[in-house]
LOGUGU-416885 format. One line per field, with one value per residue (C-alpha): x, y, z; residue number from 1; chain. Coordinates in Angstrom, 3 decimals. Layout:
<nodes>
u <- (X / ...)
v <- (Y / ...)
w <- (Z / ...)
seq <- (NUM / ...)
mol <- (A / ...)
</nodes>
This chain:
<nodes>
u <- (21.490 / 25.154 / 28.010 / 30.566 / 34.057 / 36.412 / 39.834 / 43.487 / 45.428 / 44.141 / 40.670 / 41.559 / 41.569 / 45.349 / 47.163 / 47.393 / 51.204 / 51.043 / 48.997 / 48.286 / 48.353 / 44.779 / 42.616 / 39.508 / 37.180 / 38.122 / 36.620 / 33.397 / 31.279 / 30.849 / 29.409 / 26.961 / 26.051 / 22.529 / 21.568 / 24.355 / 26.612 / 30.149 / 31.740 / 35.331 / 36.880 / 39.723 / 43.260 / 46.707 / 48.377 / 45.141 / 44.429 / 41.248 / 42.816 / 44.274 / 41.118 / 39.259 / 42.067 / 42.359 / 38.639 / 37.905 / 35.508 / 33.563 / 33.356 / 32.054 / 29.439 / 28.370 / 27.389 / 25.755 / 22.069 / 19.247 / 19.559 / 23.177 / 25.976 / 29.263 / 32.038 / 34.975 / 38.330 / 41.432 / 44.275 / 47.402 / 48.418 / 46.843 / 49.210 / 52.147 / 50.992 / 51.243 / 48.279 / 46.154 / 46.685 / 43.935 / 42.157 / 42.603 / 42.702 / 41.736 / 38.709 / 37.603 / 37.800 / 35.794 / 33.105 / 32.833 / 32.602 / 29.825 / 27.859 / 28.235 / 27.054 / 24.022 / 23.157 / 22.573 / 20.314 / 22.944 / 24.164 / 27.765 / 29.592 / 32.966 / 35.607 / 38.557 / 41.804 / 43.023 / 46.001 / 49.502 / 51.125 / 53.829 / 54.524 / 56.730 / 59.225 / 56.921 / 56.952 / 56.481 / 52.710 / 52.425 / 52.511 / 52.027 / 51.015 / 52.195 / 49.394 / 50.848 / 47.956 / 48.155 / 44.842 / 43.361 / 41.120 / 39.890 / 39.023 / 36.854 / 35.038 / 34.490 / 33.174 / 30.772 / 29.255 / 29.387 / 27.750 / 25.529 / 27.240 / 27.746 / 31.380 / 32.878 / 35.784 / 38.286 / 41.215 / 40.004 / 38.948 / 42.240 / 44.203 / 42.248 / 42.782 / 46.566 / 46.853 / 44.658 / 46.849 / 50.072 / 53.315 / 53.895 / 50.341 / 49.460 / 52.281 / 50.159 / 47.533 / 50.113 / 52.518 / 55.741 / 57.875 / 61.357 / 63.894 / 63.033 / 59.492 / 57.702 / 58.499 / 57.520 / 59.622 / 62.633 / 64.575 / 61.734 / 59.158 / 58.153 / 55.053 / 53.099 / 50.613 / 49.141 / 47.049 / 47.364 / 44.152 / 43.615 / 43.842 / 41.744 / 39.012 / 38.896 / 38.513 / 35.854 / 33.946 / 33.920 / 32.760 / 29.917 / 28.915 / 28.812 / 26.810 / 24.443 / 24.107 / 22.772 / 19.821 / 21.072 / 21.951 / 25.497 / 25.100 / 27.199 / 30.613 / 31.809 / 35.507 / 37.973 / 37.391 / 40.165 / 40.173 / 40.680 / 43.356 / 45.284 / 45.575 / 46.953 / 49.172 / 52.645 / 51.721 / 51.974)
v <- (11.945 / 11.242 / 10.424 / 8.490 / 8.005 / 5.103 / 5.307 / 6.258 / 9.519 / 10.076 / 10.474 / 11.940 / 15.448 / 15.887 / 17.522 / 21.310 / 21.268 / 19.353 / 22.071 / 22.146 / 18.325 / 17.057 / 13.995 / 14.285 / 13.760 / 17.204 / 18.798 / 16.812 / 18.797 / 21.937 / 19.742 / 17.695 / 19.596 / 20.433 / 16.763 / 14.825 / 15.749 / 14.378 / 12.519 / 11.749 / 8.880 / 8.269 / 8.212 / 8.374 / 4.969 / 3.041 / -0.339 / -2.401 / -4.137 / -1.241 / 0.828 / -1.814 / -2.540 / 1.140 / 1.438 / 3.752 / 1.328 / 0.812 / 4.588 / 4.990 / 2.263 / 3.936 / 6.996 / 5.149 / 4.442 / 3.823 / 5.847 / 6.891 / 6.315 / 4.681 / 5.214 / 2.806 / 3.366 / 1.381 / -0.311 / 1.832 / 0.408 / -3.048 / -3.421 / -3.273 / -6.329 / -9.832 / -11.100 / -8.243 / -9.262 / -8.059 / -11.394 / -12.696 / -10.505 / -7.269 / -8.737 / -10.572 / -7.403 / -5.409 / -8.107 / -7.951 / -4.163 / -4.220 / -6.740 / -4.708 / -1.518 / -3.277 / -4.699 / -1.085 / -0.408 / 2.013 / 1.949 / 0.858 / 2.380 / 0.953 / 3.238 / 1.956 / 3.437 / 6.580 / 5.988 / 7.213 / 9.632 / 7.330 / 8.199 / 5.748 / 6.711 / 7.899 / 6.111 / 8.219 / 7.649 / 9.619 / 9.427 / 6.087 / 5.570 / 2.687 / 0.555 / 1.048 / -0.556 / -3.897 / -5.795 / -3.938 / -1.698 / -4.663 / -6.596 / -3.677 / -3.686 / -7.442 / -7.090 / -4.429 / -6.928 / -9.829 / -7.946 / -5.627 / -2.568 / 0.712 / 1.357 / 4.816 / 3.999 / 6.623 / 4.603 / 4.741 / 8.373 / 9.584 / 7.737 / 9.601 / 12.880 / 12.487 / 11.568 / 14.510 / 16.930 / 15.217 / 14.664 / 18.395 / 19.622 / 16.823 / 17.809 / 20.706 / 18.366 / 16.618 / 17.891 / 19.016 / 21.602 / 22.876 / 23.016 / 25.919 / 26.278 / 24.515 / 24.806 / 21.191 / 19.772 / 22.127 / 19.786 / 19.754 / 17.129 / 15.224 / 13.290 / 11.524 / 9.819 / 12.648 / 15.367 / 19.106 / 20.946 / 21.419 / 17.719 / 16.693 / 19.121 / 17.597 / 14.081 / 15.232 / 16.739 / 13.398 / 11.612 / 14.109 / 13.692 / 9.923 / 10.130 / 12.372 / 9.563 / 7.392 / 9.754 / 12.731 / 16.188 / 17.343 / 21.009 / 23.908 / 24.869 / 22.508 / 23.283 / 23.774 / 22.059 / 20.123 / 22.836 / 25.532 / 23.486 / 22.848 / 26.614 / 27.158 / 24.073 / 24.937 / 28.205 / 26.730)
w <- (0.853 / 1.567 / -0.782 / 1.258 / -0.158 / 0.552 / -1.040 / -0.952 / -1.371 / -4.909 / -3.341 / 0.065 / 1.488 / 1.557 / 4.502 / 4.273 / 4.229 / 0.931 / -0.838 / -3.777 / -3.767 / -3.636 / -4.010 / -6.174 / -3.204 / -1.893 / -5.024 / -5.211 / -2.672 / -4.839 / -7.590 / -5.517 / -2.361 / -3.567 / -3.637 / -1.906 / 1.030 / 0.619 / 3.543 / 2.594 / 4.587 / 2.095 / 3.482 / 1.956 / 1.733 / 2.226 / 0.671 / 0.807 / 3.813 / 5.812 / 5.323 / 7.308 / 9.792 / 10.752 / 11.435 / 8.531 / 6.861 / 10.093 / 10.540 / 6.984 / 7.413 / 10.639 / 8.605 / 5.683 / 5.401 / 2.939 / -0.236 / 0.325 / -2.202 / -1.180 / -3.738 / -3.437 / -5.175 / -4.258 / -6.100 / -5.860 / -2.500 / -2.849 / -5.790 / -3.374 / -1.381 / -2.820 / -0.821 / -2.216 / -5.839 / -8.153 / -8.616 / -5.077 / -1.955 / -3.681 / -5.455 / -2.308 / -0.238 / -2.771 / -2.879 / 0.912 / 0.866 / -1.709 / 0.351 / 3.528 / 1.834 / 0.389 / 3.798 / 4.901 / 1.886 / 0.611 / -3.007 / -3.701 / -6.665 / -7.697 / -9.204 / -11.170 / -9.781 / -11.508 / -13.768 / -12.989 / -15.422 / -16.779 / -20.400 / -22.276 / -24.942 / -27.691 / -31.061 / -34.199 / -33.943 / -30.672 / -26.868 / -25.098 / -21.461 / -19.325 / -17.848 / -14.386 / -12.489 / -14.284 / -14.081 / -11.086 / -13.232 / -15.265 / -12.112 / -10.946 / -14.293 / -14.005 / -10.464 / -11.645 / -14.074 / -11.639 / -8.770 / -10.851 / -9.352 / -11.249 / -12.194 / -12.620 / -14.915 / -13.815 / -15.113 / -18.707 / -18.328 / -16.829 / -19.502 / -22.185 / -20.309 / -20.060 / -23.721 / -24.702 / -22.740 / -23.803 / -21.855 / -21.339 / -20.782 / -18.365 / -16.011 / -14.701 / -13.276 / -11.087 / -8.443 / -10.072 / -8.265 / -9.016 / -6.162 / -3.897 / -5.243 / -2.354 / 1.355 / 2.121 / -0.739 / -0.816 / -3.109 / -5.629 / -6.526 / -9.652 / -8.591 / -11.323 / -8.990 / -6.916 / -8.486 / -8.186 / -7.357 / -11.102 / -11.791 / -8.809 / -9.854 / -13.330 / -11.945 / -9.482 / -12.384 / -14.152 / -11.005 / -10.621 / -14.262 / -13.935 / -10.722 / -12.644 / -15.163 / -12.348 / -12.091 / -10.121 / -11.430 / -10.808 / -9.920 / -8.805 / -10.154 / -12.845 / -12.358 / -15.214 / -18.534 / -20.225 / -22.922 / -20.279 / -18.577 / -21.771 / -22.290 / -18.771 / -18.471 / -17.324 / -15.563 / -12.080)
seq <- (1 / 2 / 3 / 4 / 5 / 6 / 7 / 8 / 9 / 10 / 11 / 12 / 13 / 14 / 15 / 16 / 17 / 18 / 19 / 20 / 21 / 22 / 23 / 24 / 25 / 26 / 27 / 28 / 29 / 30 / 31 / 32 / 33 / 34 / 35 / 36 / 37 / 38 / 39 / 40 / 41 / 42 / 43 / 44 / 45 / 46 / 47 / 48 / 49 / 50 / 51 / 52 / 53 / 54 / 55 / 56 / 57 / 58 / 59 / 60 / 61 / 62 / 63 / 64 / 65 / 66 / 67 / 68 / 69 / 70 / 71 / 72 / 73 / 74 / 75 / 76 / 77 / 78 / 79 / 80 / 81 / 82 / 83 / 84 / 85 / 86 / 87 / 88 / 89 / 90 / 91 / 92 / 93 / 94 / 95 / 96 / 97 / 98 / 99 / 100 / 101 / 102 / 103 / 104 / 105 / 106 / 107 / 108 / 109 / 110 / 111 / 112 / 113 / 114 / 115 / 116 / 117 / 118 / 119 / 120 / 121 / 122 / 123 / 124 / 125 / 126 / 127 / 128 / 129 / 130 / 131 / 132 / 133 / 134 / 135 / 136 / 137 / 138 / 139 / 140 / 141 / 142 / 143 / 144 / 145 / 146 / 147 / 148 / 149 / 150 / 151 / 152 / 153 / 154 / 155 / 156 / 157 / 158 / 159 / 160 / 161 / 162 / 163 / 164 / 165 / 166 / 167 / 168 / 169 / 170 / 171 / 172 / 173 / 174 / 175 / 176 / 177 / 178 / 179 / 180 / 181 / 182 / 183 / 184 / 185 / 186 / 187 / 188 / 189 / 190 / 191 / 192 / 193 / 194 / 195 / 196 / 197 / 198 / 199 / 200 / 201 / 202 / 203 / 204 / 205 / 206 / 207 / 208 / 209 / 210 / 211 / 212 / 213 / 214 / 215 / 216 / 217 / 218 / 219 / 220 / 221 / 222 / 223 / 224 / 225 / 226 / 227 / 228 / 229 / 230 / 231 / 232 / 233 / 234 / 235 / 236)
mol <- (A / A / A / A / A / A / A / A / A / A / A / A / A / A / A / A / A / A / A / A / A / A / A / A / A / A / A / A / A / A / A / A / A / A / A / A / A / A / A / A / A / A / A / A / A / A / A / A / A / A / A / A / A / A / A / A / A / A / A / A / A / A / A / A / A / A / A / A / A / A / A / A / A / A / A / A / A / A / A / A / A / A / A / A / A / A / A / A / A / A / A / A / A / A / A / A / A / A / A / A / A / A / A / A / A / A / A / A / A / A / A / A / A / A / A / A / A / A / A / A / A / A / A / A / A / A / A / A / A / A / A / A / A / A / A / A / A / A / A / A / A / A / A / A / A / A / A / A / A / A / A / A / A / A / A / A / A / A / A / A / A / A / A / A / A / A / A / A / A / A / A / A / A / A / A / A / A / A / A / A / A / A / A / A / A / A / A / A / A / A / A / A / A / A / A / A / A / A / A / A / A / A / A / A / A / A / A / A / A / A / A / A / A / A / A / A / A / A / A / A / A / A / A / A / A / A / A / A / A / A / A / A / A / A / A / A)
</nodes>
């Protein structure tokens, strides 16, 4: 069985010069290899439109067959294009993708886009996260119901994770570097969209667990727990 991934940089195998930046798809194989081989077609900057235009979707479909899973997570870059608004172009493209996967007797799985780490000024009651992806996650949930497709709700899950770790602890699961700490970003980097390897491994663990809920056992290394991460946050 194959697990084929369609998505953007938050899913992709990132370039080596960006290490330790990583998409969650790069950390899924150790958790699923005993029952599902991961084929990661995700690409940085991809939208539901560009993924097709660049031939990546055709390449993915060329590998898919009966019994395979196709996980689809977009939104970050669709959000930047007016014609790919959540309830128009974006939703239409996802519907088409689902239909094309089913035509191959493969199983589509929709993933809500992972949240960005945008903490707002905290009120006395505690930390608050911006809903940076507007209604894109909700549209994916609606499509799941409409099309009877499983939804891995990574937006809701990552929001809970960031709030659990807090504004300081959650920094470790993203790419934050002081000036001089990284050769590729000599002036430093404060990136609240792209995961570090720690963060990507946590998200991959949740994806594997939810795939296990569809009837398959997620095996192999489970990666760091949120408890383990919270004790090491800030070391990197």
